[in-house]
C-alpha positions as CSV (number, residue, x, y, z in Angstrom):
1,M,30.3,-20.7,-10.5
2,T,28.9,-18.9,-7.5
3,Q,25.5,-17.2,-8.0
4,N,24.9,-13.8,-6.6
5,R,21.9,-11.6,-6.5
6,T,22.4,-9.7,-9.7
7,E,23.1,-12.9,-11.8
8,I,19.8,-14.5,-10.9
9,T,17.2,-13.7,-13.7
10,E,13.8,-15.3,-13.8
11,K,13.6,-18.4,-16.0
12,E,10.0,-19.3,-16.7
13,L,9.3,-23.0,-16.6
14,H,6.6,-24.8,-18.8
15,P,6.5,-28.1,-17.2
16,Q,4.6,-31.2,-18.0
17,S,0.9,-31.6,-17.2
18,G,0.4,-33.2,-13.7
19,F,-2.7,-35.1,-14.7
20,L,-0.8,-37.3,-17.0
21,V,1.9,-38.2,-14.5
22,L,-0.7,-38.6,-11.8
23,G,-2.6,-41.0,-14.1
24,L,0.6,-43.0,-14.9
25,T,1.5,-43.2,-11.2
26,I,-2.0,-44.6,-10.3
27,L,-1.7,-47.0,-13.1
28,G,1.7,-48.0,-11.8
29,Y,0.3,-48.5,-8.3
30,L,-2.4,-50.7,-9.7
31,V,0.0,-52.9,-11.7
32,S,2.3,-53.2,-8.6
33,I,-0.7,-54.3,-6.5
34,A,-1.6,-57.1,-9.2
35,V,2.0,-58.2,-9.1
36,F,2.0,-58.4,-5.3
37,I,-1.1,-60.4,-5.4
38,W,0.4,-62.7,-8.2
39,S,3.5,-63.1,-6.0
40,I,1.4,-64.4,-3.2
41,F,-0.2,-67.0,-5.4
42,Q,3.2,-68.1,-6.6
43,I,4.4,-68.6,-3.0
44,L,1.2,-70.6,-2.4
45,E,2.1,-72.8,-5.2
46,E,5.4,-73.3,-3.8
47,R,7.1,-71.3,-6.4
48,F,9.2,-69.4,-3.8
49,A,11.8,-68.0,-6.0
50,L,9.5,-66.4,-8.7
51,G,7.1,-65.3,-5.9
52,G,9.9,-63.8,-4.0
53,I,11.2,-61.9,-7.0
54,L,7.7,-60.6,-8.0
55,M,7.0,-59.4,-4.4
56,A,10.3,-57.6,-4.2
57,V,9.7,-55.9,-7.4
58,S,6.3,-54.8,-6.4
59,I,7.5,-53.5,-3.0
60,L,10.2,-51.6,-4.8
61,A,7.7,-50.2,-7.3
62,W,5.4,-49.0,-4.5
63,C,8.5,-47.1,-3.1
64,A,9.6,-45.7,-6.4
65,L,6.2,-44.4,-7.3
66,I,6.1,-42.2,-4.3
67,L,8.8,-40.0,-6.0
68,P,6.5,-38.6,-8.9
69,L,3.9,-37.7,-6.4
70,A,6.5,-35.4,-4.8
71,G,6.9,-33.5,-8.1
72,L,3.2,-32.7,-8.6
73,K,2.5,-28.9,-7.9
74,V,-0.6,-26.8,-8.1
75,V,-0.3,-23.1,-9.0
76,S,-3.3,-20.9,-8.6
77,P,-4.2,-17.9,-11.0
78,N,-2.1,-14.7,-10.3
79,E,0.5,-16.8,-8.4
80,A,3.9,-18.1,-9.0
81,R,6.2,-20.8,-7.6
82,V,10.0,-20.3,-7.4
83,F,11.9,-23.5,-7.4
84,T,15.6,-24.4,-6.3
85,L,17.3,-27.6,-7.0
86,F,20.0,-28.6,-4.2
87,G,20.4,-24.9,-3.4
88,V,20.6,-23.6,-7.2
89,Y,17.8,-21.6,-8.7
90,Y,15.9,-23.9,-11.0
91,G,13.0,-21.9,-12.5
92,T,9.7,-20.2,-11.8
93,I,6.1,-21.4,-12.9
94,R,3.8,-18.3,-13.4
95,E,1.1,-20.2,-15.3
96,A,-2.0,-21.5,-13.3
97,G,-2.6,-25.1,-13.5
98,F,-1.6,-28.8,-12.1
99,F,2.2,-29.5,-13.2
100,F,4.9,-32.0,-12.7
101,V,8.4,-30.8,-12.0
102,N,11.6,-32.4,-10.9
103,P,10.7,-34.3,-7.6
104,F,13.9,-33.1,-6.0
105,C,12.9,-29.3,-6.6
106,T,11.8,-27.5,-3.6
107,T,9.6,-24.2,-3.5
108,F,11.7,-21.5,-2.2
109,S,9.7,-18.9,-0.2
110,P,11.5,-17.2,2.8
111,I,8.2,-15.4,3.7
112,Y,6.6,-18.8,4.2
113,Q,9.3,-19.9,6.5
114,E,9.1,-16.9,8.5
115,E,5.4,-16.8,8.9
116,K,5.4,-20.6,9.7
117,Q,7.8,-20.0,12.6
118,R,5.8,-17.0,13.8
119,A,2.6,-19.0,13.6
120,A,4.2,-21.9,15.5
121,Q,5.3,-19.6,18.2
122,E,1.9,-18.2,18.5
123,V,0.3,-21.6,18.9
124,T,2.8,-22.5,21.5
125,A,2.2,-19.3,23.4
126,A,-1.6,-19.9,23.2
127,L,-1.2,-23.6,24.3
128,K,0.7,-22.3,27.5
129,K,-2.0,-19.8,28.3
130,G,-4.8,-22.2,27.6
131,S,-6.4,-19.9,25.0
132,L,-5.9,-21.5,21.5
133,T,-7.9,-19.7,19.0
134,T,-8.6,-20.0,15.3
135,S,-6.2,-17.0,14.5
136,A,-3.5,-19.1,16.0
137,L,-4.0,-21.9,13.7
138,Q,-3.4,-19.9,10.6
139,S,-0.2,-21.8,9.6
140,N,-2.4,-24.4,7.9
141,S,-3.4,-21.7,5.4
142,L,0.2,-20.4,4.5
143,K,1.3,-20.9,1.1
144,K,4.6,-21.3,-0.5
145,T,3.6,-19.5,-3.6
146,I,4.3,-15.8,-4.4
147,S,1.3,-13.8,-5.0
148,L,1.1,-11.7,-8.1
149,K,-2.1,-10.0,-7.3
150,T,-2.5,-6.3,-6.6
151,Q,-2.1,-5.7,-2.9
152,T,-2.5,-2.7,-0.5
153,L,0.0,-1.6,2.2
154,N,-1.6,0.7,4.8
155,N,1.3,2.6,6.0
156,E,0.9,3.6,9.6
157,R,0.7,7.2,10.6
158,Q,4.1,8.7,11.4
159,K,5.2,11.9,12.8
160,V,7.5,14.0,10.7
161,N,8.6,17.6,10.4
162,D,7.7,19.6,7.4
163,V,10.2,22.0,5.6
164,L,9.3,24.7,8.3
165,G,10.0,22.5,11.1
166,N,6.4,21.9,12.1
167,P,5.6,18.5,13.4
168,I,2.9,16.8,11.3
169,V,1.3,13.4,11.3
170,I,1.0,11.7,7.9
171,G,-0.2,8.3,6.8
172,A,-0.4,6.8,3.2
173,V,-1.6,3.7,1.5
174,V,0.5,1.8,-1.2
175,I,-1.1,-0.2,-4.1
176,W,1.4,-2.6,-5.4
177,H,2.1,-5.9,-6.8
178,V,5.0,-8.5,-7.5
179,Q,6.2,-8.3,-11.1
180,D,9.3,-10.5,-10.9
181,A,8.8,-13.4,-8.3
182,T,12.3,-14.6,-8.6
183,R,13.9,-11.2,-7.7
184,A,11.4,-10.8,-4.9
185,V,12.5,-14.0,-3.1
186,F,16.2,-13.8,-4.0
187,A,17.0,-10.1,-4.0
188,V,15.7,-9.4,-0.6
189,E,15.1,-11.4,2.6
190,N,11.4,-10.4,3.1
191,Y,10.0,-8.4,0.1
192,K,7.0,-7.3,2.2
193,E,9.0,-6.0,5.2
194,Y,11.4,-4.4,2.8
195,L,8.5,-2.5,1.1
196,S,7.1,-1.4,4.3
197,T,10.5,0.0,5.5
198,Q,11.1,1.7,2.3
199,T,7.6,3.2,2.3
200,D,8.2,4.8,5.7
201,S,11.6,6.3,4.6
202,T,10.2,7.5,1.4
203,I,7.1,9.2,3.0
204,R,9.3,10.7,5.6
205,N,11.8,12.1,3.1
206,I,9.3,13.5,0.8
207,A,7.2,15.0,3.5
208,R,10.2,17.0,4.8
209,L,10.6,18.9,1.5
210,Y,7.2,20.8,1.6
211,P,5.4,22.9,4.1
212,Y,2.0,21.6,5.5
213,D,0.5,24.9,4.5
214,V,1.6,28.5,3.5
215,F,0.5,31.5,5.3
216,D,1.1,34.5,3.1
217,D,-0.6,37.7,2.1
218,N,0.5,37.2,-1.6
219,E,-2.2,34.9,-2.8
220,E,-0.4,34.6,-6.3
221,E,2.9,33.4,-4.7
222,T,0.9,31.1,-2.3
223,S,-0.9,29.3,-5.1
224,K,2.3,28.6,-7.0
225,E,4.2,26.9,-3.9
226,K,3.5,23.2,-3.4
227,T,2.2,22.2,0.0
228,L,1.2,19.0,1.7
229,R,-2.4,20.2,2.1
230,G,-2.7,21.8,-1.2
231,S,-0.8,19.6,-3.6
232,A,-1.5,16.2,-2.0
233,M,-2.0,14.4,-5.3
234,E,1.3,15.9,-6.9
235,I,3.3,15.0,-3.9
236,A,1.8,11.5,-3.8
237,A,2.8,11.0,-7.2
238,Q,6.5,12.2,-6.3
239,M,6.3,9.5,-3.5
240,Q,5.3,6.8,-6.0
241,T,8.2,7.7,-8.2
242,E,10.7,7.7,-5.5
243,L,9.3,4.4,-3.9
244,Q,9.4,2.7,-7.2
245,K,13.1,3.5,-7.6
246,R,13.8,1.9,-4.2
247,V,12.0,-1.3,-4.7
248,A,12.7,-2.0,-8.4
249,D,15.5,-4.1,-7.4
250,A,13.2,-6.5,-5.5
251,G,10.9,-6.9,-8.5
252,L,7.9,-5.0,-7.1
253,V,5.8,-2.4,-9.1
254,I,4.3,0.4,-7.2
255,E,0.8,1.2,-8.9
256,E,-0.2,4.2,-6.8
257,V,0.4,6.0,-3.5
258,R,-2.3,7.9,-1.7
259,I,-2.0,10.2,1.3
260,T,-4.8,8.9,3.6
261,H,-4.1,11.1,6.6
262,L,-2.6,14.6,7.1
263,A,-2.8,16.9,10.1
264,Y,-0.7,18.9,12.6
265,A,0.7,17.0,15.5
266,E,-1.3,17.3,18.7
267,E,1.1,19.7,20.5
268,I,0.8,22.3,17.8
269,A,-2.6,21.6,16.4
270,A,-4.5,24.2,18.6
271,A,-2.1,27.0,17.9
272,M,-2.1,26.4,14.2
273,L,-5.8,26.3,14.1
274,Q,-6.0,29.8,15.7
275,R,-3.3,30.9,13.3
276,Q,-5.5,29.7,10.3
277,Q,-8.7,31.3,12.0
278,A,-6.7,34.7,12.3
279,V,-5.5,34.5,8.7
280,A,-9.1,33.7,7.6
281,I,-10.6,36.5,9.6
282,I,-8.0,39.1,8.3
283,A,-8.7,37.9,4.7
284,A,-12.4,38.2,5.2
285,R,-12.0,41.7,6.8
286,Q,-9.8,42.8,3.8
287,K,-12.5,41.7,1.4
288,I,-15.2,43.4,3.4
289,V,-13.4,46.7,3.7
290,D,-12.4,46.7,-0.1
291,G,-16.1,46.2,-0.9
292,A,-17.4,48.8,1.5
293,V,-15.0,51.4,0.2
294,G,-16.2,50.8,-3.2
295,M,-19.9,51.0,-2.3
296,V,-19.3,54.2,-0.2
297,K,-17.5,55.8,-3.3
298,M,-20.3,54.7,-5.6
299,A,-23.0,56.2,-3.3
300,I,-21.3,59.6,-3.1
301,D,-20.7,59.7,-6.8
302,K,-24.2,58.8,-7.5
303,L,-25.6,61.4,-5.2
304,G,-23.3,64.1,-6.8
305,E,-24.2,63.1,-10.4
306,D,-28.0,63.1,-9.8
307,A,-28.0,66.3,-7.7
308,V,-30.0,64.6,-5.1
309,V,-28.2,66.4,-2.3
310,V,-25.1,68.7,-2.1
311,L,-22.9,67.7,0.7
312,D,-19.8,69.6,1.9
313,E,-16.6,67.9,2.8
314,E,-17.5,67.5,6.5
315,R,-20.9,66.0,5.7
316,K,-19.3,63.6,3.3
317,A,-16.8,62.6,5.9
318,A,-19.7,62.0,8.2
319,M,-21.5,59.9,5.6
320,V,-18.4,57.9,4.7
321,S,-18.0,57.1,8.5
322,N,-21.6,56.1,9.0
323,L,-21.7,53.9,5.9
324,L,-18.3,52.2,6.7
325,V,-19.6,51.4,10.3
326,V,-22.8,49.8,8.8
327,L,-21.0,47.8,5.9
328,C,-18.0,46.7,8.0
329,G,-19.8,45.9,11.3
330,N,-20.3,42.4,12.6
331,R,-23.9,43.3,13.8
332,D,-27.0,44.6,12.2
333,A,-27.2,48.4,12.2
334,Q,-29.8,50.1,14.3
335,P,-31.0,53.0,12.1
336,I,-31.9,56.4,13.7
337,V,-34.5,58.5,11.7
338,N,-33.7,62.2,11.8
339,S,-37.0,64.2,11.4
340,G,-35.4,67.6,11.6
341,S,-32.9,69.5,9.4
342,I,-29.8,67.8,8.3
343,Y,-27.8,70.9,9.6
């Protein structure tokens, strides 16, 4: 029966302890060494037939005892090993410890093979240049196991257009982990590259649905509309949901998505800054005028109620003009004291 991607489900293995097999293997080597020494004494005593048989048995035992050593595997905490047997999925070990599995099983890890080839190419290139460094020798630290630890993907900044067509630069960080190691290695070729590609696509698609910011005189309508700048947490949660749907088949879990960088692109950043400043100035002026009109009205009403001074309409207009100039001006007022009649 031919296996395909959808038919492979994780089968967790609970193999035998590797310490028991290692102890028996060492004991077997000691016995075979004793038999080999005994065969030499038999040959020296001219018992060639018995000595030859014992020597052959000890040599065959040495060769056979190499096989159990190939089945000894170490699994660190929060790691998993996926095994195949002659090209067929055999099982997965998720428990940490020292185990013995079928010696003919091999650990399947496409990422390990790719990273090993890349490291070998770097070492070859460094040797040709005569500048071999420790970073080029990282192939020795590569592991065939699949890490189940929480990892961080720092997505590079990318330029996209928001819903209004303004070019923006956005970057995000993705916190994730492998939940199903079997699907991670069999469903996709390289689950890390797959996650990176899907993250780029998701961030780009979600960012296109919202404006960077809204410039509207109606504050109530503006506050209701979602923007990349004002609703970053909600949009990041939407990115997490969308990204989880895309990578679920690869056995990955997206724990969180955070927007780490958000800005207008360089070509329009200056113009948008001027626009924001203009909107802020207009809004501030509007507040100032509203407050000044209220203060002028209060002053005129107070003067009339207390009968401090009776002003005709012309004098009221002059007073309103002077107060508005003082209250709405950008600079401190320079008072002029009138020592004569107000008329």
